[in-house]
N, C-alpha and C positions, 0 to 999 in steps of 0.2 A: 503493500499499499504506500510505500515511500515513493513520491512523485517522481524519483530520479528512475523507478523501476515500474512505475504505472504509467504507460503512454496515454495520450489523451484520446478519448473515444467521444466522438460526436454522434450524438442521438437526433435523427429528423423523424418528426413525425407529421401526419397532415392527411386530410381527405382525399379520397380518389381525385385524380387529375389535377393535383395542386402542383406536380413537378417536383416530387421526392427523389425519385430516380434519377432523373436527368440532373438535378441538383448536386445530389450525393456524388455520382460519378465525377462532376466537374470539380466537386471539392475535394474529393479525394486525390484528384490527379493534380491539382492546385498545391495541396500540400504533403504530396508524396506519401499518403496514407493507403490504407487497403479500403477497398469499398465492398462492405458486405450487404449483400443484395438478400433480404429476407425472404422476398417473393420468390427469388431463384432457389433457396435453399428448400422451401415447400415444393416447389416443382419437382427439384431432384428427388425428393424422398417420393413423390406421387410416381416418377419414373421407376422408381426400384419396386414399388409395388406392382406397377404393370408387369415389368419385366418378370418378376417370381412369382405371381400369382397371389399376392397379398390382398385381402378386400379392403377396399377402401373405407369400410365400415368397421373394421378391426382396430380397434384403437391400441389395445395392448401389443399387437403383433406390429404396428406401426412404429410404435414408441421404442421397442426392444431393436427393432431394425434401424432405427434413427441411430441409437446410441453405438451401433456396430458400424455403421459405415464411414468412410474418410471423405469429408467435405473440403474443400478450399477454394480459395480465390486467386487465380493467377492472371494478372494484368487485364482483371476485369471480367475475367471468364472463370466458371464454374467447373470444378475438376471433380467428379465423384469415382473414388478409389483409382485415382489416376488418369481416369478418363475424362476427357473434355466433353461434357454434355450440355454445353451452352445452346446448340441449336437443339438438341433431342428433346429438352425441356420445354419447348415452345410448340410442340406438336398438339394437334387439335384434341388427341386421346387424353394428354395430359391436363390441357386446358379445361377439359370438360369434368375432370375429376379432382383438381387441386383443391376447390372450395370444400368438397367434402373431407379431404384429408386434412387440412387446416381448421377445420370447425371442432376437432376434438380437443378436449381440454388437456387429456393426456399426452395428446401429440404435442399440443402448446408449450406445456409444461418441459417437456423433454426437449423441444426445440430451443425454448429460452436458456438452459442449461448449455446447449451446444453453441447457441449465438454469443452468449457470455465467454465461454472458453475461446471461441475462435477470436474474439475482439481483444481478450487480454495477451493472445499469442502473437498479435500483429504488434511487433516491438517498435514499428515507425508510426502507430497508431492507426485508428479506425474510424471510417464513417459508415454508420449503418443507419438504414431508413426502414419505416413500417409504419403500423398504426398503434402500437404500445411499447415503443421503444424507451421513451423516456420515463413512462409511468411503470413499466413492468420489466422488460428486457435489462435495462441499464439505468436504473434510478440514481446511481451514484456519479452517472456521467457528469462530468464539470461543463460540457456544453450542451445544452439541449436547444433545438430548433423547432418551432411548430410552422410550417408552411402551411398557409391557407389563402384562397382566393375566392373571388364570387362564382357561384354555380353556373352562370352563364359563361363566364371566364373559362372555367374548368372544362365545360362541354366543349366550346369552341377547339381549346387546346388537343382534347381528347379526338376530336374529327381531324384535325390536322395531322396529329400523330398518326392516326390510322390510315391517311392519305385519301379521306372522303370529302366531298364537296361541302362546305359549310352554307347550307341553304336553310330558310327558316324551319321546314319539317324536319330534316335531321338534326338539327340543332335542339328543337323541342324534345325530340325522343331521346336524344342522348343529355339532356338537362334533368329530366323525368327519371333516366337510370342512375344518374350520379346522384341525384336527391334520394332515390331509394337506397343507393349503396351508402350513402350519409347516414341515412336512419339505422341501417342494419350495423354500421360500424359502430356508432354511438350507444346503441340500444341493446347491444349483445351482452350477455351475462358474464362472460369470461374475457378480461382484457379488452374492454372497450376502448374506442378512440377518445382519448381526452387531452386536453392542454395541461402538462404539467405545470404546477404552480412555479416551479424555477426556469420554465423554459422562455427563450425570445421567440415572440411571435412576428412573423413576418407575412404581412399581407402582399401577395405578388400579384394583385389584379392589375395595377398601373405600372408594374416593374418589368424591366427586359430582364432574359435569364442572366445576363452578366451584372446587372445590378442585384440580383438576388443573390448571388454566388459572391459577390464582393463583401455584401453585407454578412453573410455566413462566415466569409473567411475572417472578418475583422471580430465577430464573436468569438470565434475559434482561438485566434490570437489572443484575446484578452483572457481567456479562460487558461491559459498556460500559466500555473502557478511560479512566483519567484521562489527560489531555492531557499529554503530555511535549513541553516546550518546546524550541526549539533551543539556548536558554541553558543549560536543564538537561543536555542531552546534552552540551554543551562544558564543563560544569563537573565531571564525573566526574572523581576524582582518581585519580592513580597515586601509589605506595608507593616505585616503583623509578625513580627518574631515567633510569636507562640503557634501561629498558623504555617509558618515555614517549618518550625520543629516536629509540628504534627505530620505535615506531610513526609519528610524525611525519615521519622518512626514508620510509618505505614509502608512506606516504600520499602524500608528494610526488613520489615515483616514479610510483605506479599512477593517481593523479588526472591528473598534468598530462600526462605523455607519452603515458600508453596510454588516458587519457580515460574512467577508470573511473566507473560511475555506480552509486549505492546506492540502494536503494528499501526502505521500511519501517523505516529506523533508529528511529522513534519507537514502534515496536511493543515497545520495551523500556522496564521502568520504570527510573527512575535508581537507586531506592534498594532494589534486591534482585538476587540473582544468579541465573544462568539456565545451563542445560546446553543450549548452542549445537550443533546436528546438521546436519554440513553434507555434501554431495554432494562424491565425490572424483573428479578427473579429470586431476590433473595435480599435480607436485611444489610448484607455486607455489600451491596452495590455501590452506594454512596463512597463509604471510605476507599474501595477498590477503585471506582473510577475518578473519584477524586485525587487520589495519590500520584495518578499518571500524570496530570497536568500541573506542572509546576507554577502556577498561577493561584492566588485566592480567587475562589468560586462563591459565589452564592448559591444556594440551593433550597427548594421547598420541601418542608418534612410536615406530616401531619401532627396538628394541634395536640393531640393527647402525649406526645413525647416532651412536651415543654414544661412539665413540672419540675419540681425539685432541682437537684444538683445538675442532672444529666440535661434538662431543659435549658438550665444557665450555660452549661459547657456548649450545645451545639449551637444555641443563639451568638454566643462569643464567637464562634467559627462560621458566621455568617447564614446561619440557617433562617429561614422565613416560616412562621407558623401558617398552616392552610389549613382550614376545617372542610373536612372530606363530606361526600354525599348532598351538598349544595354548593351554589356558586359562591366563593369567597371574595367579594371584590376588593377588599381591603389587602388580602394577600397578593392577587394577581397585579394590582396597582404597584404593590411595591416591588415586585418582580418586574414589571415593565420599567420602572424608575430606576432600578438597578442597571438595566441593560443600556437605557438612554443615557446613563451617567458615565458609560464606558467600562463598567464591570461585566464580567462574565458568569453566566449562570448555568448551573447543572440542573436538568428537569427530565422527570420520568413521565413521558407522555401518557402511560397506561392508569397512571392513578395511583396503582396497588400492584402487588407481585402477582406474575402470571407464570404458569408452568415452564419450564425450559422447554424450547422448541416449538411453542405454541404463543407466539407474542401477540399484542393488540387485544382489541383496538384501541388505537389513540382516542384521548378525549379531546374536547375543543380547546383546552388551554393552550396546547401547543400553537396552534393556529392562531389564538390571540396573540399569545406572547410575540410570535413571528411577524404578525402584520403589524402591530402596534409599535414594536421597538425597532423594526427594520435592520435588526441585527443579523449576519448570515448563521443559519443553522448549520451544527455538524451533528450528523447522526452518529452514535457510540454503542458497540455492541459489545457486552461483557458475557463471558462464558466461564463456567466452574465455580462461581459463588455461591450456588447452591448445594456443592459437593466439596467443601474445602478440606474435608478429611482425605478424601481421595485424591485431591490435589496433593495434600501435603504427602502423600504416598505416592505420587507421580502415576497414578492410576487414571487421572483426568488431568486434562489442560486448563489452567487458569490464565485466561487472555482477556485482552481489551483490543479492540479493533475501532481506529477512529477514521471516519469516513472523510469525504472533502468537503469544504463549506460550500452552501448551497444558498443561493440569494434569489429572493421573491421577484423575479423578472416580469412573471405574467399577472400580476396583482389587478393592474387597471383593466386589462383585457377581461378577466373573469368576472370582475364587478359589474361589468355590462350585462352579463346574462345569470349571475348567480347571485343567492343570498350569501350573508355573510356566513350564516351555518353551513351551506353547502362547500363554500370556499375552505372553511375549517376542515370539513370532512375529507376534502381533497387533500389538503395538507397532512392530514393524519394518515391518508392511504400512502402518500408519498414516503413518509417517514417509516412506516411499516415495511414498505417495499426496499427500502434501502437497509433496513435491519434484516430480512430475510436474505438481501444480497452479501451483506457481511457475514451472517451466519453460515452461508453456503461456502464463501470465502474461506472461514475459519475451518470448515469441515474438510475442504479439500486441499487447503495451503498450509494450515497452522501445523498440522503435524509433520509436514515436508520441511518447514522451517525451522520446527524445534529439533 
């Protein structure tokens, strides 16, 4: 997760006919990255099914076969087990069945795993486009772009792409077809087309292809993080000696006896504050996660903990009491004020502990804090805090994964069509998707790095 070893992944989403594939190919060429065409991947799986006699309605068999075959993109062309199938996947037979193959939730889940691995394997970076990339496939992407255009303009472009005359009748039929596809994409139960809260929205209705690509290039280059050195991380300053001493004591405990490992610490900039949003599986999550960041953090804790000596202690270490079970205006206002003043805050969006492996849902508090403070949000995943005895014996791993900072770029666009509650729910869904991707990376990579 260190930026030096985590190449930029550009996630492009948008409705049918918005130009995603064309823009993604141009952008990948411009930046020297791999173009991952998700549609071609589903077509390749469909081709395998047709060749091997796998039923397009057999989700389990399709998913198993997907994990066995080798797919790669070479100079914009898709190779299947070493064979260039770029033309074969465009046959009428594949076209007629690919929608059935891609409709299976089990297949889509397996394809997400495949697409993530493919993007991470592209050391020069990857541009990947589809309809659920920023929200499901790569929620941790530093650069998300949502391409849009008026339905009439998308219909005109699609006719030109197909080499058909752009007359009134054909234009109306294509407009109706694209509008129908939009409804299906946005209303489907699994992985619907949505605007990710941290996406840059580009309306290309009145823009040329070159203008769209240039805007994407600018967003991509701005998303490349400035390197944070080990020296800079260790130079973060504490204003309270007691807080600094507590952090060092906790680090000594968790790193030595329990063998804690941390990934992605350099995803933070040393010169600004963040809203750290962490999953919650144990009472030990606050001290474990808090010890990772060598800076003073505010955090919210249930009001029941603030009695007696322990209450005075955690209040001294910047805890803010919050009453659970109802909206606590005073606590949330204090948290927002801390963020606005330049402090960082550790927040647990689930509100209470959840079983390991079954995170969420996130409560509205995360969306409110992110929206009202304007501070970048960093997803944080902790593993092993619910099994510290096994971690002590090295039978389990104690890990903290720090994701990249996410910024609320699409807020103004979302506010035009969504209520505040709907926006906060979408923010919660994004955070949950980030936690699930970090958990997947922990499962796949943590042990190898350990």
